[in-house]
ZADOLUM-22350 format. One line per field, with one value per residue: residue number from 1; residue in one letter; y, x, z of N, C-alpha, C, O in turn. Coordinates in steps of 0.2 Angstrom, whole numbers. Layout:
! residues N
kelo <- NUM_...
mipa <- A_...
n_north <- Y_...
n_east <- X_...
n_up <- Z_...
ca_north <- Y_...
ca_east <- X_...
ca_up <- Z_...
c_north <- Y_...
c_east <- X_...
c_up <- Z_...
o_north <- Y_...
o_east <- X_...
o_up <- Z_...
//
This chain:
! residues 278
kelo <- 1_2_3_4_5_6_7_8_9_10_11_12_13_14_15_16_17_18_19_20_21_22_23_24_25_26_27_28_29_30_31_32_33_34_35_36_37_38_39_40_41_42_43_44_45_46_47_48_49_50_51_52_53_54_55_56_57_58_59_60_61_62_63_64_65_66_67_68_69_70_71_72_73_74_75_76_77_78_79_80_81_82_83_84_85_86_87_88_89_90_91_92_93_94_95_96_97_98_99_100_101_102_103_104_105_106_107_108_109_110_111_112_113_114_115_116_117_118_119_120_121_122_123_124_125_126_127_128_129_130_131_132_133_134_135_136_137_138_139_140_141_142_143_144_145_146_147_148_149_150_151_152_153_154_155_156_157_158_159_160_161_162_163_164_165_166_167_168_169_170_171_172_173_174_175_176_177_178_179_180_181_182_183_184_185_186_187_188_189_190_191_192_193_194_195_196_197_198_199_200_201_202_203_204_205_206_207_208_209_210_211_212_213_214_215_216_217_218_219_220_221_222_223_224_225_226_227_228_229_230_231_232_233_234_235_236_237_238_239_240_241_242_243_244_245_246_247_248_249_250_251_252_253_254_255_256_257_258_259_260_261_262_263_264_265_266_267_268_269_270_271_272_273_274_275_276_277_278
mipa <- X_X_X_X_X_X_X_X_X_X_X_X_X_X_X_X_X_X_X_X_X_X_X_X_X_X_X_X_X_X_X_X_X_X_X_X_X_X_X_X_X_X_X_X_X_X_X_X_X_X_X_X_X_X_X_X_X_X_X_X_X_X_X_X_X_X_X_X_X_X_X_X_X_X_X_X_X_X_X_X_X_X_X_X_X_X_X_X_X_X_X_X_X_X_X_X_X_X_X_X_X_X_X_X_X_X_X_X_X_X_X_X_X_X_X_X_X_X_X_X_X_X_X_X_X_X_X_X_X_X_X_X_X_X_X_X_X_X_X_X_X_X_X_X_X_X_X_X_X_X_X_X_X_X_X_X_X_X_X_X_X_X_X_X_X_X_X_X_X_X_X_X_X_X_X_X_X_X_X_X_X_X_X_X_X_X_X_X_X_X_X_X_X_X_X_X_X_X_X_X_X_X_X_X_X_X_X_X_X_X_X_X_X_X_X_X_X_X_X_X_X_X_X_X_X_X_X_X_X_X_X_X_X_X_X_X_X_X_X_X_X_X_X_X_X_X_X_X_X_X_X_X_X_X_X_X_X_X_X_X_X_X_X_X_X_X_X_X_X_X_X_X_X_X_X_X_X_X
n_north <- 144_136_133_123_112_105_96_81_76_69_74_87_86_82_94_103_97_98_112_114_106_114_126_121_117_129_137_131_133_147_150_143_147_160_165_168_159_160_155_142_143_150_142_131_135_140_128_122_130_128_115_117_123_137_153_156_169_176_167_166_179_179_168_174_186_180_173_184_190_179_178_189_187_176_180_190_181_173_182_188_176_174_186_185_175_181_183_193_209_225_237_233_230_242_252_246_247_259_259_247_248_257_249_239_247_250_237_233_242_237_224_226_227_217_200_184_174_180_184_172_167_177_174_161_162_171_165_153_158_163_151_145_153_152_138_136_131_140_155_170_184_201_213_220_222_232_243_261_274_277_265_255_259_256_242_239_243_234_222_223_226_215_204_208_206_192_187_183_182_194_187_178_185_194_187_180_192_199_189_190_201_198_195_186_170_166_178_185_177_180_194_193_188_198_208_202_206_220_220_211_216_229_225_214_222_230_220_216_227_230_219_221_220_212_199_182_177_165_157_164_175_190_204_201_191_176_170_158_150_158_156_143_141_151_149_137_140_150_142_133_141_145_133_131_141_137_126_131_137_127_119_118_132_129_118_124_133_125_118_129_133_121_120_132_129_118_124_134_127_120_131_137_128_128_141_141_132_137
n_east <- 455_461_453_444_452_451_441_435_438_426_416_416_412_399_394_395_386_374_372_371_359_350_350_343_330_326_326_315_305_304_299_287_280_283_291_305_314_321_315_319_333_338_335_343_356_358_358_369_380_379_383_396_402_401_401_388_383_384_379_365_364_373_367_355_359_366_356_347_355_356_343_341_345_337_324_322_322_311_301_301_297_284_278_278_268_257_255_259_255_259_252_247_258_266_261_265_278_285_282_287_301_304_302_312_323_320_321_334_341_337_342_355_356_349_350_356_348_336_333_331_320_310_309_304_292_284_283_277_264_260_259_249_238_237_234_221_204_195_197_204_196_197_194_191_204_219_221_219_231_239_236_241_254_258_256_266_278_277_278_291_300_299_302_315_322_320_326_320_311_298_286_282_275_268_260_249_243_239_231_221_216_208_215_219_226_237_241_245_256_265_267_272_285_290_291_301_313_313_315_326_338_342_342_352_363_363_365_378_385_383_389_403_419_414_417_423_417_411_423_427_418_410_406_390_388_390_401_405_393_384_390_388_374_366_368_361_348_344_343_333_321_312_306_298_289_282_276_268_258_252_245_231_224_221_229_241_241_240_253_261_258_262_276_280_276_284_297_295_293_306_315_310_313_327_330_327_335_347
n_up <- 268_277_287_281_280_291_289_281_263_259_267_264_251_253_259_248_239_247_247_233_231_239_232_221_226_231_220_213_222_222_210_210_222_223_234_234_238_250_261_261_260_271_283_280_278_290_298_292_295_309_310_305_316_317_325_336_337_325_316_312_306_295_288_284_277_267_261_256_247_238_233_225_210_208_211_201_189_192_193_180_173_178_173_159_158_162_175_183_188_184_189_201_208_209_218_230_232_237_251_254_252_262_273_271_274_288_293_290_298_311_311_314_327_333_341_335_340_342_329_323_330_326_312_313_320_313_301_304_308_296_288_295_292_278_277_281_276_271_261_267_266_266_259_243_233_235_250_253_248_260_268_260_260_273_273_264_272_282_276_270_281_289_280_277_290_291_280_268_252_247_245_254_264_257_248_255_261_249_244_253_250_240_228_214_216_208_203_214_218_208_210_222_219_212_221_229_222_225_239_241_235_241_254_255_253_264_274_271_273_287_292_290_297_307_320_320_308_295_284_268_268_266_274_280_271_264_252_247_249_241_228_226_227_219_204_202_207_198_187_190_194_183_181_192_190_179_184_193_185_180_190_201_211_224_228_227_237_248_247_249_262_269_267_274_287_290_290_300_312_313_313_325_335_334_338_352_356_357
ca_north <- 137_132_131_117_107_100_91_76_77_66_78_93_85_82_101_106_94_101_118_113_104_119_130_118_117_136_140_129_136_154_151_140_150_167_166_170_154_161_150_136_145_153_137_126_138_141_122_120_134_125_109_119_126_144_157_157_176_178_161_168_185_176_165_179_190_176_172_190_190_174_180_194_184_171_184_192_176_171_188_188_170_175_191_182_171_185_182_199_215_231_241_230_230_249_255_243_248_264_257_241_251_260_243_236_251_248_230_233_245_233_218_227_227_210_194_179_170_184_184_165_167_181_170_155_164_174_159_148_162_164_145_143_157_149_131_136_129_146_161_175_189_207_218_220_226_235_249_267_275_276_258_251_260_252_235_238_243_228_216_225_226_208_200_209_203_185_184_180_187_197_183_174_189_198_182_179_198_200_184_192_207_195_195_178_167_166_185_186_174_184_200_192_187_204_211_199_210_226_218_208_220_234_221_211_227_232_215_216_233_229_213_222_220_207_194_175_175_159_158_167_179_197_206_195_187_170_170_151_148_161_153_136_141_155_147_132_144_153_137_130_146_145_127_132_146_133_121_135_139_120_116_122_136_126_114_128_136_120_117_135_132_115_122_137_126_114_128_137_122_119_136_139_124_130_147_140_127_140
ca_east <- 455_464_447_441_457_449_436_437_435_419_412_416_408_392_393_394_380_369_371_368_352_347_349_338_324_325_324_308_300_304_295_281_277_284_294_312_319_324_311_323_340_340_336_348_362_359_360_376_384_379_388_403_404_401_399_380_381_384_377_359_365_376_362_350_362_367_349_345_360_354_336_341_344_331_317_322_321_305_296_300_293_277_275_277_262_251_254_262_252_262_247_246_265_269_259_268_286_288_282_292_308_305_302_318_327_319_323_341_344_336_346_362_355_346_354_355_342_330_331_328_313_306_308_300_285_280_282_271_258_258_257_242_233_237_231_213_200_192_201_203_194_196_192_192_209_223_218_221_238_242_235_245_261_259_257_273_282_276_281_298_304_300_306_323_324_319_330_316_308_292_281_280_270_263_255_243_240_236_225_216_212_204_219_219_232_243_243_248_262_269_268_277_291_293_293_308_318_313_318_333_344_345_343_358_368_363_369_385_388_382_394_410_422_412_421_421_413_414_427_424_412_410_401_386_386_395_402_404_386_381_392_385_366_363_367_356_342_343_341_326_316_307_303_293_284_278_272_263_253_249_241_226_226_220_235_247_240_242_260_264_257_266_284_281_275_290_302_294_295_313_318_308_317_334_331_326_340_354
ca_up <- 266_282_290_278_280_297_287_275_257_258_271_260_245_255_260_242_237_251_244_226_232_242_227_216_229_232_214_211_226_220_204_212_227_224_240_233_240_257_266_261_260_278_288_278_279_298_301_290_299_315_309_305_322_317_331_336_337_318_312_308_302_289_284_282_272_261_258_253_241_233_231_220_203_208_210_194_184_193_191_172_170_179_169_153_159_164_182_187_186_187_193_208_211_210_225_236_231_241_258_255_253_269_277_271_278_295_295_290_304_317_311_316_334_336_341_331_342_341_322_321_333_322_306_315_323_307_296_307_307_289_286_298_288_272_278_282_270_268_260_272_262_270_255_236_231_241_253_250_248_267_270_256_262_279_271_261_277_286_271_269_287_292_275_278_296_290_274_263_247_249_243_260_267_252_245_259_261_243_243_258_246_234_222_212_219_204_202_221_218_203_213_228_216_210_228_231_220_229_245_242_233_246_260_255_253_271_278_269_276_294_294_289_303_313_322_320_302_292_278_262_270_265_278_282_265_263_245_245_248_236_222_225_227_214_197_202_208_191_182_192_195_178_181_197_187_174_188_196_181_178_195_204_216_231_229_227_243_253_247_252_270_271_267_279_293_292_291_306_317_313_316_332_339_334_342_359_358_357
c_north <- 133_129_124_111_102_95_87_78_75_71_85_92_85_89_104_103_97_108_118_111_110_124_128_119_125_139_138_132_144_155_148_144_158_169_168_165_154_157_144_138_146_147_132_129_139_134_120_124_131_119_111_122_134_148_158_165_179_173_164_174_183_173_169_183_186_174_178_191_185_175_185_191_180_175_187_187_174_176_188_182_171_181_189_178_175_185_188_205_221_236_239_231_237_252_252_245_253_262_251_243_254_254_240_240_250_242_229_236_241_227_219_227_220_205_189_175_174_184_177_165_171_177_164_157_167_169_155_152_162_157_143_147_154_142_131_135_135_152_166_182_195_212_217_225_229_241_255_268_274_269_254_252_256_245_234_239_237_222_217_224_219_203_201_206_195_182_181_185_189_192_179_178_192_193_181_186_200_195_187_198_205_195_187_176_167_173_187_183_178_190_199_191_193_208_209_203_217_225_216_212_225_230_217_216_229_227_215_222_232_224_215_223_216_202_187_173_169_161_160_171_186_201_201_191_182_169_163_149_151_158_147_137_145_152_141_135_147_148_134_134_145_138_128_136_142_128_125_137_132_116_121_126_133_121_118_131_131_118_123_134_126_117_127_134_122_118_132_133_121_125_138_135_126_136_146_135_130_141
c_east <- 457_458_444_445_455_444_438_434_428_414_411_412_401_390_391_387_374_367_368_360_348_345_343_331_322_322_317_303_299_299_288_277_278_288_302_317_321_321_315_330_342_340_342_355_364_361_367_381_385_384_395_406_405_398_391_378_381_381_370_360_368_371_357_353_364_361_347_349_358_347_336_340_338_325_317_319_313_299_295_296_286_274_274_270_256_250_257_259_255_258_246_253_267_267_262_275_288_288_287_299_309_306_309_323_327_322_330_344_343_340_353_362_353_351_352_349_336_328_328_321_308_304_303_293_281_279_277_264_255_255_250_237_232_234_224_210_197_197_199_202_192_192_194_198_213_219_221_229_242_242_240_253_262_260_264_278_283_280_289_302_305_303_313_325_324_324_326_313_301_286_278_275_265_258_249_239_236_230_220_212_209_208_220_226_238_246_247_255_267_271_273_284_294_295_300_314_319_316_325_339_347_346_350_364_369_367_376_389_388_388_401_413_420_417_418_416_416_419_424_418_414_405_397_384_392_395_402_397_383_383_389_377_364_363_362_349_339_340_334_320_310_303_297_287_279_274_266_257_249_245_236_228_226_226_241_247_242_250_264_264_262_274_285_281_281_296_301_296_302_317_317_312_324_335_331_332_347_356
c_up <- 272_286_288_279_286_295_281_269_256_261_267_254_247_256_253_239_240_248_237_227_235_237_222_219_230_226_212_215_225_215_206_216_227_230_240_235_247_262_266_263_268_283_286_279_287_301_298_294_306_315_309_311_322_323_331_335_330_313_308_304_295_284_281_276_266_257_253_246_236_230_225_213_203_207_204_189_185_191_184_170_172_175_162_153_161_171_186_184_189_191_200_212_213_216_231_237_236_249_259_256_259_274_277_275_286_297_295_296_310_317_314_324_337_336_336_333_341_333_320_324_329_315_308_316_317_302_298_306_300_286_289_294_282_272_278_275_267_267_265_267_266_265_248_234_237_244_250_250_255_269_266_258_269_278_268_267_281_282_271_275_289_287_276_284_295_284_269_258_250_249_250_264_263_249_249_260_255_242_248_255_240_228_220_214_214_202_209_221_214_206_218_225_214_216_230_228_223_236_246_240_238_253_261_256_260_275_277_273_284_296_293_296_309_314_321_314_299_286_272_263_269_269_281_276_263_255_243_244_242_229_221_224_221_207_197_203_201_186_183_193_190_178_186_194_183_178_191_192_178_183_198_210_223_233_230_234_249_253_250_260_272_272_273_286_295_294_298_312_318_316_323_337_340_338_349_361_359_364
o_north <- 127_124_120_106_97_91_89_81_78_72_87_97_87_91_108_107_98_110_123_114_111_127_132_121_126_143_142_134_146_159_151_145_161_175_169_166_149_155_140_134_144_146_129_125_138_134_116_121_131_118_107_124_137_145_161_166_184_175_163_174_186_173_168_184_189_174_177_193_187_173_185_193_179_173_187_189_173_174_189_183_170_180_191_177_172_187_187_207_222_239_243_232_239_255_256_244_252_262_251_240_253_255_238_238_250_241_226_234_240_225_215_227_219_204_189_172_171_183_177_162_169_177_164_154_165_169_153_148_161_156_140_144_153_140_126_137_136_153_168_184_196_216_212_231_228_244_255_264_271_266_249_248_254_242_229_235_234_218_213_221_216_199_197_203_192_176_176_191_186_194_178_175_193_195_182_186_202_197_186_200_209_196_183_179_169_174_190_186_179_192_203_193_194_212_212_204_219_230_218_211_224_232_218_214_230_228_213_221_233_224_211_227_216_200_186_169_167_167_159_170_188_200_196_187_184_167_162_146_148_157_145_133_143_153_141_133_147_150_133_132_145_138_125_135_143_127_123_137_132_111_127_124_135_122_117_132_133_117_122_136_127_116_127_135_122_117_132_135_121_124_141_137_126_137_149_134_127_143
o_east <- 456_458_442_443_458_442_442_429_424_409_405_408_396_384_386_383_369_361_364_356_342_339_339_326_316_318_312_298_293_295_283_271_275_288_305_323_324_324_315_334_347_346_345_359_369_366_371_386_390_388_400_412_409_393_389_373_377_380_370_357_366_371_355_350_363_361_344_346_358_346_332_335_335_320_311_315_310_294_290_292_282_268_269_267_251_245_258_259_255_260_244_253_270_271_263_278_293_293_290_303_315_310_311_328_332_325_333_349_347_342_356_367_354_355_347_345_331_322_324_317_303_298_298_288_275_273_273_260_249_250_246_231_226_231_221_212_197_202_193_207_187_188_197_197_211_215_224_232_247_247_243_257_268_264_267_283_288_284_293_308_310_307_317_331_328_325_329_314_298_281_272_270_260_253_243_233_231_225_214_206_208_205_221_231_244_252_252_260_273_277_278_289_300_300_303_319_325_320_329_344_353_350_353_369_374_371_380_394_393_390_406_411_422_421_412_412_422_419_418_413_418_399_400_379_397_390_400_396_379_379_388_374_359_357_358_344_334_336_330_315_304_297_291_282_273_268_261_251_245_242_236_232_229_229_245_252_246_253_269_269_265_277_290_285_284_300_306_299_305_321_321_314_327_340_335_333_351_361
o_up <- 272_289_292_277_286_299_277_268_252_259_266_252_243_255_253_236_237_248_236_223_233_236_219_216_229_226_209_213_225_215_203_215_232_232_245_235_249_267_271_267_270_286_291_282_289_305_302_295_310_320_311_311_326_326_326_333_329_308_302_299_290_278_275_271_260_251_248_241_230_224_221_209_198_203_201_185_181_188_181_165_168_173_159_147_163_174_193_178_195_196_204_218_219_219_236_242_240_252_265_260_262_279_282_278_289_302_299_298_314_322_316_327_343_331_334_329_339_332_316_321_328_313_304_314_316_299_294_304_299_283_285_293_279_266_277_270_260_271_266_265_269_268_246_235_243_241_245_252_255_272_269_258_269_281_270_266_283_285_272_274_291_289_275_284_298_284_266_259_255_252_250_267_264_247_246_260_255_239_246_256_235_222_225_214_217_201_208_223_215_205_219_228_215_216_234_232_225_238_250_243_240_257_266_259_263_280_281_276_287_302_295_300_314_310_321_314_300_284_271_259_272_267_284_277_262_252_237_239_239_225_215_220_217_204_192_199_199_182_179_193_191_176_185_196_182_176_191_194_174_182_197_214_228_239_235_237_254_258_254_263_278_277_276_290_301_298_302_316_324_320_327_342_345_341_353_367_361_366
//
């Protein structure tokens, strides 16, 4: 608490308001786009930690770890909301789970060795590529349905590893991949929300363990998970995630696709600039 005494009550009130707003936007996006909210949480926390003067070496790691922890309840709420509306098919989800879990393990191991700048650059580049793919007028259709067992396993590893490194739910990568396999957009979004649960729970635990004993962590941080940010963000995301799911089933797929691309592109540009400005 001594750390926060250096800031005025007004500034701290602004910080709390920013975290609450982040939770609201993240929750709506989780339900609307199946992205688990990490696409918003990671860059906002990163920039808040920058304003607070947190060490650049741990800034991105804490943003990613906190985001993954926040995604756990958000993804559960979002996935349940999509399932109730017929937007989640277990037969599509189950083949992706084993490879995704292997990918989470790979991402968690790599995160312990990569610098904050590299993590930020990975976040930005992958998000921008996905945004460009989703923004094209024509759907990228590669095949009908998922590939065989081996191919689906490779896709799961790809989704799980990069999502863990980026601190996002699986939807950011799985939605365009499933869409390319001619999965209807709303089904792809619901499946992405469910994959967020598979990725975020072990991913957050890994970041918590990796950060134990790290130097210059922000106050109220356990491992690489900031408990203050978690306490401010999670309740609001749980409240607003069902709103996003309702919106997703009330608008057309083309608009949903463009919204998805817009949010990804804005985030990618912001994070890429931040990575090279370090």
